[in-house]
C-alpha positions as CSV (number, residue, x, y, z in Angstrom):
1,M,-7.1,-129.3,-90.5
2,Q,-10.6,-130.6,-89.5
3,L,-9.3,-134.0,-91.2
4,N,-6.5,-134.3,-89.1
5,S,-7.9,-134.3,-86.4
6,R,-10.1,-136.8,-87.3
7,K,-6.9,-139.2,-88.3
8,L,-5.1,-138.4,-85.4
9,S,-8.1,-139.2,-82.7
10,H,-8.7,-142.2,-84.7
11,Y,-4.7,-143.2,-84.4
12,F,-5.1,-142.7,-80.8
13,I,-8.1,-144.2,-80.2
14,F,-5.9,-147.4,-82.7
15,A,-2.9,-147.1,-80.1
16,V,-4.8,-147.3,-76.8
17,A,-7.4,-150.4,-77.7
18,L,-3.8,-151.9,-79.4
19,I,-1.7,-151.3,-75.6
20,I,-5.4,-152.7,-73.9
21,S,-5.5,-156.1,-76.1
22,I,-1.5,-156.2,-75.5
23,Y,-1.9,-155.5,-71.1
24,F,-4.8,-158.4,-71.6
25,L,-2.8,-160.8,-73.4
26,Y,0.2,-160.2,-70.7
27,L,-3.1,-161.7,-68.3
28,V,-4.0,-164.5,-69.8
29,R,-0.3,-165.4,-71.0
30,E,-0.9,-169.0,-69.9
31,V,-4.0,-169.2,-71.7
32,L,-2.0,-167.9,-74.7
33,L,0.6,-171.0,-74.3
34,T,-2.1,-173.5,-74.3
35,F,-3.5,-172.1,-77.6
36,F,0.6,-171.7,-78.9
37,L,0.9,-175.3,-78.1
38,G,-2.2,-176.2,-79.9
39,A,-1.1,-174.0,-82.7
40,L,2.3,-175.8,-82.9
41,L,0.8,-179.4,-82.5
42,A,-0.9,-178.9,-85.4
43,Y,1.9,-177.3,-87.6
44,L,3.8,-180.2,-86.8
45,L,0.7,-183.1,-88.1
46,F,-1.0,-181.0,-90.5
47,R,1.0,-182.5,-93.4
48,P,0.5,-186.3,-91.8
49,V,-2.8,-185.5,-91.5
50,A,-3.4,-184.1,-95.4
51,F,-1.4,-187.3,-96.8
52,I,-3.8,-189.3,-94.9
53,E,-6.8,-187.4,-95.9
54,K,-5.6,-188.4,-99.5
55,K,-6.3,-191.9,-99.4
56,G,-9.3,-191.6,-99.0
57,L,-10.4,-190.4,-95.3
58,K,-12.5,-187.5,-94.2
59,R,-10.8,-185.0,-92.4
60,V,-11.9,-186.0,-88.8
61,W,-11.3,-189.6,-89.2
62,S,-7.9,-188.2,-90.2
63,I,-7.0,-186.9,-86.9
64,I,-8.6,-189.2,-85.1
65,A,-6.5,-192.1,-86.9
66,L,-3.6,-190.3,-86.4
67,Y,-3.5,-189.7,-82.8
68,L,-4.2,-193.2,-82.6
69,A,-1.5,-194.5,-84.0
70,A,1.0,-191.6,-81.8
71,T,-0.7,-192.7,-79.0
72,V,0.1,-196.4,-80.1
73,L,3.8,-195.7,-81.4
74,S,4.6,-193.5,-78.3
75,G,3.4,-197.0,-75.9
76,I,5.4,-199.1,-77.5
77,I,8.4,-196.9,-77.1
78,L,7.4,-196.2,-73.7
79,A,7.3,-199.3,-72.6
80,L,10.5,-200.5,-74.0
81,V,12.4,-197.9,-72.9
82,I,10.6,-196.6,-69.6
83,P,11.8,-199.6,-67.3
84,G,15.1,-199.1,-68.4
85,L,15.5,-195.7,-67.7
86,V,14.0,-196.8,-64.1
87,K,16.5,-199.2,-63.7
88,E,18.9,-196.8,-64.8
89,L,17.9,-193.9,-62.4
90,S,17.8,-196.2,-60.0
91,K,21.2,-197.7,-60.1
92,L,22.7,-194.0,-60.3
93,A,21.0,-193.3,-56.9
94,E,22.5,-195.4,-55.4
95,L,25.8,-195.2,-56.9
96,Y,25.5,-191.4,-55.4
97,P,26.8,-191.5,-52.4
98,Q,29.7,-193.3,-54.0
99,Y,30.4,-190.5,-56.7
100,A,29.9,-187.6,-53.7
101,Q,32.8,-189.7,-51.6
102,Q,35.1,-189.8,-54.9
103,A,35.0,-185.7,-55.6
104,Q,35.6,-185.1,-51.8
105,Q,38.1,-187.4,-51.9
106,M,39.8,-185.3,-54.7
107,A,39.4,-182.1,-53.3
108,G,41.0,-183.6,-50.2
109,R,43.7,-184.8,-52.7
110,L,44.3,-181.1,-54.0
111,N,44.5,-179.1,-50.1
112,E,47.5,-182.3,-49.5
113,I,49.2,-180.8,-52.4
114,N,52.0,-178.5,-51.3
115,A,51.3,-175.6,-53.6
116,P,52.1,-172.1,-53.0
117,E,49.6,-170.1,-50.7
118,Q,48.3,-167.8,-53.9
119,L,48.1,-170.9,-55.9
120,S,45.7,-173.1,-53.3
121,Q,43.9,-169.7,-52.4
122,V,43.3,-170.1,-57.0
123,I,41.9,-173.6,-56.4
124,N,39.8,-172.6,-53.8
125,K,37.9,-170.2,-55.0
126,N,36.9,-171.9,-58.3
127,L,36.5,-175.6,-56.0
128,G,34.0,-173.2,-54.5
129,R,32.9,-171.6,-57.8
130,I,32.3,-175.1,-59.2
131,E,29.9,-176.3,-56.1
132,S,27.9,-173.1,-56.1
133,Y,27.6,-173.3,-59.9
134,I,26.0,-177.1,-58.8
135,Y,23.6,-176.2,-56.7
136,Q,22.7,-173.3,-59.1
137,A,22.1,-175.5,-61.4
138,L,20.5,-178.2,-59.9
139,N,18.0,-175.5,-57.8
140,S,17.6,-173.9,-62.2
141,F,16.5,-177.8,-63.2
142,L,14.2,-178.3,-60.0
143,G,12.7,-175.0,-61.0
144,G,12.3,-175.7,-64.6
145,F,10.8,-179.3,-63.5
146,Y,8.1,-177.7,-61.5
147,N,7.4,-174.9,-63.7
148,F,7.0,-177.8,-66.5
149,L,4.4,-179.4,-64.0
150,G,2.6,-176.2,-63.6
151,K,2.2,-175.8,-67.6
152,I,1.0,-179.9,-67.2
153,L,-2.9,-178.1,-68.2
154,A,-1.2,-176.5,-71.6
155,L,0.5,-180.0,-72.4
156,I,-2.8,-182.0,-71.7
157,F,-5.1,-179.5,-73.6
158,S,-2.9,-178.6,-76.8
159,P,-3.9,-182.1,-78.4
160,I,-7.6,-180.8,-78.3
161,L,-7.0,-177.3,-79.7
162,A,-5.1,-178.8,-82.5
163,F,-7.8,-181.4,-83.8
164,Y,-10.3,-177.9,-83.6
165,I,-7.2,-176.3,-85.4
166,M,-6.4,-179.0,-88.3
167,N,-10.0,-179.6,-89.1
168,D,-10.6,-176.0,-90.1
169,W,-6.9,-175.2,-91.1
170,E,-8.8,-174.2,-94.3
171,K,-11.1,-171.6,-92.9
172,I,-8.6,-170.4,-90.2
173,R,-6.1,-169.9,-92.7
174,E,-8.8,-167.7,-95.4
175,S,-10.2,-165.7,-92.5
176,F,-6.7,-164.5,-91.7
177,L,-5.8,-164.0,-95.0
178,N,-9.2,-162.1,-95.7
179,L,-8.0,-159.4,-93.1
180,F,-5.6,-158.1,-96.0
181,S,-5.7,-156.5,-99.5
182,P,-5.7,-158.9,-102.3
183,R,-2.4,-158.5,-103.0
184,A,-0.7,-158.1,-99.5
185,R,-2.8,-161.9,-99.2
186,H,-0.2,-162.9,-102.6
187,E,2.7,-161.0,-100.7
188,I,1.8,-162.9,-97.2
189,T,1.0,-166.3,-98.9
190,M,4.9,-166.8,-100.5
191,V,6.3,-165.6,-97.8
192,S,4.3,-168.0,-95.4
193,H,5.2,-170.9,-97.9
194,Q,9.1,-169.9,-97.7
195,I,8.7,-169.7,-94.1
196,D,7.1,-173.1,-93.5
197,N,10.0,-174.6,-96.0
198,V,12.6,-173.5,-93.9
199,L,10.9,-174.6,-91.1
200,I,9.8,-178.0,-91.9
201,E,13.4,-178.9,-93.5
202,F,14.9,-177.8,-89.9
203,I,12.9,-179.8,-87.8
204,K,12.6,-182.7,-89.5
205,G,16.8,-183.1,-90.2
206,H,17.4,-181.3,-86.7
207,L,15.0,-184.2,-84.9
208,M,16.7,-186.8,-87.2
209,V,20.7,-185.9,-86.6
210,A,19.6,-185.5,-82.9
211,A,18.3,-189.1,-82.9
212,L,20.2,-190.7,-84.5
213,V,23.7,-189.4,-82.0
214,G,21.6,-189.7,-78.9
215,F,21.7,-193.6,-80.4
216,G,25.1,-193.8,-81.6
217,I,26.6,-192.2,-78.3
218,G,24.5,-194.6,-76.1
219,I,25.5,-198.1,-78.3
220,S,29.2,-196.7,-77.6
221,A,29.0,-196.3,-73.9
222,A,27.1,-199.6,-73.8
223,L,30.2,-201.5,-76.0
224,I,33.1,-199.8,-74.1
225,G,30.8,-201.0,-70.8
226,V,30.2,-197.6,-69.4
227,K,27.2,-197.9,-66.8
228,F,24.1,-196.4,-67.4
229,P,24.3,-196.2,-71.8
230,L,20.8,-196.1,-72.0
231,L,20.9,-193.1,-70.1
232,I,23.6,-191.3,-71.6
233,G,22.0,-191.8,-75.6
234,I,18.6,-190.0,-74.4
235,L,20.1,-187.2,-72.4
236,S,22.9,-186.6,-75.7
237,G,20.0,-187.1,-78.4
238,I,18.2,-184.0,-76.1
239,T,21.4,-181.7,-75.6
240,N,22.5,-182.0,-79.1
241,L,19.1,-180.2,-79.7
242,V,21.1,-178.0,-79.2
243,P,23.4,-177.2,-81.8
244,Y,27.2,-176.2,-80.8
245,F,26.6,-176.2,-78.0
246,G,24.8,-179.8,-77.0
247,P,27.8,-181.9,-77.8
248,I,29.8,-180.5,-75.2
249,L,26.8,-180.7,-73.0
250,G,25.4,-184.2,-73.6
251,G,29.7,-185.2,-73.7
252,I,30.4,-183.7,-70.0
253,P,28.1,-185.9,-67.9
254,A,29.2,-189.4,-70.1
255,V,32.7,-188.8,-69.8
256,A,31.9,-188.0,-66.4
257,L,30.7,-190.9,-65.3
258,A,33.2,-193.2,-67.4
259,A,35.6,-191.8,-65.3
260,S,34.3,-192.4,-61.9
261,E,34.9,-196.0,-63.1
262,S,38.8,-195.6,-64.6
263,F,40.4,-192.9,-66.6
264,R,40.6,-195.7,-69.6
265,L,37.2,-195.7,-70.0
266,A,36.7,-191.8,-69.9
267,L,39.4,-191.4,-73.0
268,Y,37.4,-194.3,-74.5
269,M,34.0,-192.5,-74.1
270,T,35.7,-188.9,-74.8
271,V,37.2,-190.2,-78.3
272,A,33.4,-192.0,-79.2
273,I,31.8,-188.8,-78.5
274,V,34.8,-186.8,-80.7
275,L,34.4,-189.2,-83.9
276,I,30.3,-189.4,-83.8
277,Q,30.3,-185.5,-83.5
278,Q,32.4,-185.3,-86.3
279,L,31.0,-187.3,-88.3
280,E,27.4,-186.4,-87.3
281,S,29.1,-182.2,-88.3
282,N,30.9,-183.4,-91.3
283,L,28.7,-185.9,-93.2
284,V,25.0,-186.6,-91.5
285,T,24.2,-183.1,-90.9
286,P,25.1,-181.6,-94.2
287,K,23.7,-184.6,-96.0
288,I,20.6,-184.8,-94.3
289,M,19.9,-181.0,-93.8
290,G,22.5,-179.4,-96.2
291,D,21.8,-175.8,-96.7
292,K,18.3,-175.4,-96.1
293,L,18.1,-172.8,-94.0
294,G,21.1,-170.6,-95.7
295,L,22.5,-169.3,-92.1
296,H,26.2,-168.7,-91.7
297,P,27.9,-170.9,-88.5
298,L,28.9,-167.4,-86.8
299,V,25.0,-166.3,-87.1
300,I,24.4,-169.5,-85.5
301,V,26.5,-169.4,-82.7
302,F,25.1,-165.6,-82.4
303,A,21.7,-166.4,-82.4
304,L,22.4,-169.2,-79.7
305,L,24.1,-166.9,-77.3
306,A,21.6,-164.0,-77.9
307,G,18.5,-166.7,-77.4
308,G,20.2,-168.3,-74.0
309,K,21.3,-165.2,-72.6
310,L,17.2,-164.0,-73.0
311,L,15.2,-167.2,-72.4
312,G,18.4,-170.1,-71.3
313,I,17.9,-172.8,-72.5
314,W,14.2,-172.4,-74.7
315,G,16.1,-169.7,-76.3
316,M,18.5,-171.6,-77.4
317,L,16.5,-174.0,-78.4
318,F,14.6,-171.7,-80.9
319,A,17.3,-169.2,-81.9
320,V,17.8,-171.0,-85.3
321,P,14.6,-171.6,-86.0
322,V,13.4,-168.4,-85.5
323,T,16.4,-166.9,-86.7
324,A,15.8,-168.6,-90.0
325,I,12.6,-167.1,-90.1
326,L,13.8,-163.4,-89.6
327,K,16.0,-164.2,-92.5
328,V,13.3,-165.0,-94.5
329,I,11.1,-162.0,-93.4
330,I,14.0,-159.9,-94.0
331,G,15.2,-160.7,-96.8
332,W,12.0,-160.3,-98.3
333,S,11.3,-156.7,-96.8
334,Y,14.7,-155.9,-98.5
335,L,13.1,-156.9,-101.8
336,K,10.3,-155.1,-100.9
337,L,11.9,-151.7,-100.7
338,V,14.3,-151.5,-103.3
339,E,11.5,-152.4,-105.7
C-alpha cells in the first residue's frame, strides 16, 4: 500500500510538472517559434553542410560557406526578379480603378437584366456574399501580412540558431537519445530515418514541381500576351505548394487578369493552365516524387481539408508532410503492438 502511495505521489508530481511545463511553453510560444524555425532551417541545410564538410572544410567553415553562397544566390535572384515584380505591381495598382469600374459595369448589366424577382434576389444575395468574401479575404491577407511582420524577429534570429544547431548536430542528437534506453534508442533512430526520408523526398519534389509549374504558367502568360506574367508565374508557383487546391487558387487571378483584357485571352490562359497542370499531375509529379509518400489521394484530400479547417493556409501547407510522418509513426506503432 505504501509502495502504491509512493507511485501515485510520483505520478502526481510528474503530472503537475508536465502541466506547468506546458503552460510555461505556451507563455513563451513566440520564443519557441524562433527555435522551431531555426531547427527547421538547420534540418534543411544540414545535408549540404555535410556534403561541403566531406570536401575537407571544417563544420564551422562549411556552414559559413553555405550561408555566403545562399546570400549571393538570393541576392542575384532578387536583383533579377524584384525590379520586374515592382514594375508589374505598380502597373497593377494603376489599373486597379479600371478593373473596379469594369466590375461595377458588369454588376450594372446584371441589374438591367429582366429576370424574375426571385432570381434577381438570388443574384443580388450572392453578389453581396462575393463582395463580403473579397473584403474578408483582403482583411485576412493584410492581417496575415502584419502578423508576418510581427514575426520578423524570429526570422532574423532563426539562421543564427540554425548555425549553432548544425555545428553541434551530433551532440544534440546524442543528448536526446541518451534520455532513452539502448533498445528505445535503436527504435527511435530507425523511425526517425524513415521520417527523414519521407520529409526530404517531399520537400525536394514539392519545391521542384512548384517551381516548374510557376515557370511554365508565367512563360505561357507572356507568350499569350497576358499582362503581369512575372506576377502570375510567382503566384502560381507559390499556390502550387498547396496540393490539389493550389492550381485552382493560382489559376483564378491569372484567368481574371486575362479576362479583363478579352475573352479570347482568358480562354487561352485557361487552356494553358489546364495543360500545364495535367502535365504536372500525370508526368512531372509521378516522375519526381513517385510514390515516396505512400498516401492515397483521398487521405491527402482529407488531410488538406482538416489542416485548412484547423490552421488555415498554414494547415494546408503542412498537412501532407505531417500526415506522412503520422503514417510512419502509426505503422511502427501497429507493428510493435502485434509483435
